[in-house]
N, C-alpha and C positions, 0 to 999 in steps of 0.2 A: 783576529783578534778579541776576545776576551772580550765583557760587557765592562769591568771590573779595571782594565788594564789600558790605564791612558793613550792615544796615541803621541810615539815620540816623533822626533822632527826627519828622523832615516822613513819611521813607514809611514810616513806621509810625505813625501817624496817620494817612496817608492809606489808610492799611491795617483802621486801628480806624472810621474810619467809614464804606467801602468796607461792612463786615461791620455793620456796625450798617442800613448803607443795603436789603440783601442780608434782614435780620431783616426789616429796615416792607415791602418787598415781598415779603414773602413772607407777610405778612398778606396779603395782594391771592392771591396762589395759593389762602389757605384759603377766603381766603370769595367769590373772584369768583361762584360759580355763584347761590349763595344768593342775592346782588344784585342779577344780575339778572334770577335765576327769579325772589324775590319783582315785581321794579319790573314784571315781564312780564306776573303774573297781574293787579298792582295794574294798570294802565297798560291790558290787554287788557278790565278791569271796564269803567274809563272811558271807552275808546273806544264799549263798547258801552252803555251808557248817553247820549253824547251822539248815538250813528247814531242805537238808542231814536226819543230824544225829536225831532232832524230831518229822517230823513226819507222824512217824506209832504213837509216841503217844499225836502226837498234830495237831491231825487232822486242826485243826483250822491254824496252821502254813503251811499246805499245803496252803490250803483256800484262806488261803490271798499273797501268794508264786504266786497263777494261776494271783487272782486280780492284783496286782500292776506292773505283767511284760511287758503288755503296755506301760506304765510308765517310767518303765524302763530300756526300748527299747527310746522310745521317750527324754527320759532326755539326755541317753550314745548322740544323734542324736545332740541334742542340745549342752551340752555340748563343744562337737567339731567343731562342723558348728557354734556357737554362741541361743543367746538368744533374741526373742522379745513377747511384749505381749500377743499376740493373739499365740502363744505353748504357752507362759508361763498359760494362762490362763486356758487354756485345760489340762495341767499340774495339776496345782491345783484343777482346780474341774471341768475338768473330760468333757467328749467331745466323736468326731471323729475325726480324724487327716489319711489322707486317706487312707476311708474307714475301717478303724482299730476302732470299738469304746475303749478308754482309761479310766479306772473310777481316779477320780480328789485323789491327793493325800492325800487334806484335809480329805476328805472321809475316806478313807483305813486308815488315823491313829485314826478316829472315831470308826471306822466300827471293827477296829481286832488292838486296843488297846494292848500292853503289846508283841506281837507276834515283831520277827526283821523283818517283810515287813514294821513296824510302825512305826519301826527306822529311820528303812533305807528309809520310810517316809518323815521325819521330817530334815534328812539328804537333804534329795531333794530339800522338801520348804524353806529351810533355805536359799541354795545357789541358787536357782531360782530367790527369794524375794531381795538377797541382786543385783541379775545383770539386776531385775527394778527398785530396787535404793526402796525400802521399808524397809528401815532398820534395824526399830522396828518389824519388822514381819521378817526380817530375824536374828533378834537375841534371839530373843525368840526359831525359830523351834531349830536353833543351839542348844542352849544351851539344850535343851533334848533330842538331840540325844547321845549315849552311846555309844562307839566304844567300848565295851569290851574289853580293851589290846590291839585293830589293835591301834598301837600309827601313824600310817603311814596315818592311815587314820584320826586322832584324832587331828593332826600337821597339816593336811588342815582344818580340820574345824574351829579351834584354830586362824591360820592364817585369814581365814573368817567372825569372827566374830572382831577381830584387824581390819580387813578394813571397817565394821560398826560401831564401834564407829570412827573410826575416822573419818569417812562420819558426823558423832553426834556430830564430837565435844569435844567428850570427852575420852581428852587425855590419862588420864592418866588407861582408861582402855583396848583402844584402845594399850600403849605402855607392858600393861602386858599381852594381849592375843596375842600381836607376839611375845614376848619374849619367853612366852607357847607352840608355835605354833615352835620356836626354839630349843627348850628343851627336848619336850616331845618324840622326836625319832633322838639325837643327831646322829645317823646310817644312818642315810639317807644323805647323806652329801653335795647332791647337795640339796635336801630341807633345810635341815639346815642351810647352810651354807647365802642361799637367804633368809629367815628368819627373821637370824642375820643380814645382810645388811639391810634389809628393816625394824625393830626396829633400827639401829642404827641411818640411814638415818629419821625416824621419830622422833627420838632423839632426832639429828641435826637440826630437822626444829623446835624444840619446845624448844629451848633452852637450853635443858640438856644433857649438855659439860660434866658430867665424864660419865652419861648413852653412849651415842653415844660413848667416848674415850674407855670403856670396851667393847662394843660390838661389836665396829670395829676393837678386836687387837684381843676377842674370836675369829672373823675369820682367821685373819692371822694365828693364834696360834693353834685352833685347825681345820682349812681347807685350807693349804696353798697353794695346787691347783686352789682354788677357780678363775676364771678371775681376779677378783676386786682387788684379792691379791695377784696375778702375773704383771697384768698388772701398779700398780702403783698407782691404782685408790685410794683405801684405804692409802694407804701414804700420800696423795693429801688434802683426810679429815680430819685426822690426824694433817695434820702441819696445817688446818683451824684453828683445835680445838686445836691447843699450845702446839702438841705435839713434838717433836725436834727428828728428826734422823740423828743415826751415827752409823758406823761402829766401828766396834770393833774386830779383829780377824775375820775377813771375817761369823763378826757374826751381821745381825742385832738387832739392840737393841733400845727403845724405853724411852726418857726420860718423863715420866708425868709432868705436873702444877701441885706444890701444892697444889693450891686449884681454878682448872677451873672455869669459869665464872658459 
C-alpha cells in the first residue's frame, strides 16, 4: 500500500486476519519440536515392539529395523536440536554423517514396503518435509503413515497435517486436521488442550466464530487447569467473539450469541 493511499476497511480487515494467522502459525514455531520429538519417541517404542514381536517370523522386519536405525538416530537428534536442509537431505536420500552411513528414508520405504520400519519412515519423512516447508510432500507422507491405534502418535501427525494445509491456505482441511489432533487422544490433557487452542485460534482467524467459540469452551470445560483457561486468555478471546461472561452461585457461565458472525 502506497503512502498516499488511505487504508480501506477491507485492507484493514485483511491485515488483522493476517496478523491473527501469524499468531496461530507462531504456535507451530513454539511447539513443533516437542510435537515431533514426543511423536518420534513414542513411535520408536511402537516400532520396537512390533519388530520384537515379529522378527522371528518376519526376517524382512528385522533387516528393515537394522537399516533404519541410523536414520532414527539422526531424526531424533534433529527433532531436539533443529532441522536444516543439509541434514534433511541426508535423512531423506542417504549419505554419511559424522562417519556413520545413513540409508535414506525414501529408499527404506521403497525397499521395505509394508514393514513397520517403512511406516516409521513415512512419519519421519512427512515431519522432515514439513520442517523445510515442502508442504505437499509433507502431506503425502504423513497421510501414508498409520499409527495402528497409537493415538499419541496419530494426534501429532494430524496436527502436522493441519499445519501443512494451513500453510497451503486450505483452511477447511487445516481446521479439520487440527480438530482431529485434539479429539483422537483426549486423555493426553496437555497436547489435546493445546491442539484445541490451535484449532480455536485458527478458526477465529478465519472468521469461523461459531467453531472458535465451541473450541475455546471445550478447552475450559474439558481442561480447566490449562494455562490459557486459568490465566483468562480464553475469556478474552470469547469476549471478543461476543460471548458474555457472568457469575452465578460462584459458577462461571457463558451466554453465547444466538447467531455469531
